[in-house]
C-alpha positions, 0 to 999 in steps of 0.5 A: 492273437488275442494278446496282441490285439489287447496290447494294441488296444491298451497302447491306443488308450494310453495315447488318447489319455495323454492327449486329453490331459493337456487339452483339459489343462488348456480349457480349464477355467482360471481362478478368479483374481482378487479385485485390485484395491482402489487407491486412497483419495488424497487429502485436501492438504496433499492435493494442495501440496501436489498442485503445480505452483503458478508463478506470476510473470508480472513485475511487483508494483513499486511502492508509492513511498520509494525514495526519489533518485536524489534522496540523500542517504542518512542514518538508519536508512537501509541499503541493499548493495549488489554487484552483477553476477556476484551473489556473494557480494549482495549485502543489506545493511543499515546506516550506522550512527557514524554514517557508514555501512560495512561491505564485503572486501572493502569494509566500512565506508561512509555513505551519509549524504550520498545519493544512490547514484553517487554511491554506486560510483563510489563503490565501483571505484573502491572495488576497482582500486582494490583489485577485486573486480575489473569492471564491477556493475554495482546497484544500490537500492534504498529499501527503507528510508527513515532519515529524510522524510515529511509526515503527511496526515489527514484528508489526503489521497495517500497519508504517510511518509514522503521522502524529501531530497530537496526543499519541497513546498507544502503544496508539492508535498500535498500533491505527491500525497494524492491531493486533498479529499472532498471532505478536507478543510480549506486549510492545512497545518504545518508543524516544524520539527521543533514543534512550532505550528502554522495554519496555512490557507489552501487557496493561498498555497495554490495561488499565492507566492513563496511566502504563502507556500513555505518549504518543508524540511525533514522531520516536518509534519503536514496535517490536513484536517477534516472540514468542520460543519454547521447545521441549519433547519427550519424555514430554509429551502435546503435544510441540512449539514454544510461545511464551514468555509473561510469567513462563514457568517450567518448570512452565508450560512442561510444562503448555503441552506438555499435561502429563506423559504416563503414562510421564513423570517430572518428576524426569527433566527436562533443559533445554538452553540455549545448548548446555549442559545445565541442571538447573532447578526447576519455578519457574525461568524458561524463556528463549528457545530453551530445549529441554526434554526430559521423560524416562521414570519408573522402574518 
């Protein structure tokens, strides 16, 4: 009896121990996990590289010096020729001294004297005749013109090279360059390709006939100088520095200085030119850099 009871007690104790072990395993505190290392911050160069590239959808501005439609191609001009949908044909070439460029399939062709429009038709015809393309759509761009231009310098809106496709007048070239600046002189200097120069009155360019507004040719230069000035001080109402315009005399200079002040005397005028003091009459011309001093009248 005793042994049987003892056996039942041991069995029950073993069962309770078996149940307690899983429970203890379930309520055991898990080991703390290692903190995850923070990701390194990217360097500024990496941030710039990873940033999305923003592309502008607005078209690129057309340069003011682009060749006009009627511009005739010459030696050393750079052309870009393309056929729509045929990337292997696209070619950028400089016009050689013999007036030709070399294109895929059709080889060297003469282009000197052609316009972009006439050259398009010429190339399309050659591609059709050779059986390369049935209906080619050709484009020709003059990306750099160096053969037919006039150089415009000085006091104009946009100095630089002006391509010419016909006989422009000097006034037209100046207008294409943005017109005269406020401090421009009232004359321009036209220098031909052979080195000869001619001084032109700007007022006559604008208002005169063809003889007063000559045509320009490739290689010519148009120069608009800065206005020249004189100085007037002393007994005048508006002393200062003034531009010298056409037919500037001492009389006009005094008038431009606001006229005589109440204490001024036209008989007490001193003009300094190149470091020398001169006595001028009222109708004598004033030259650039002259300094005029009006003295006081005697009471």
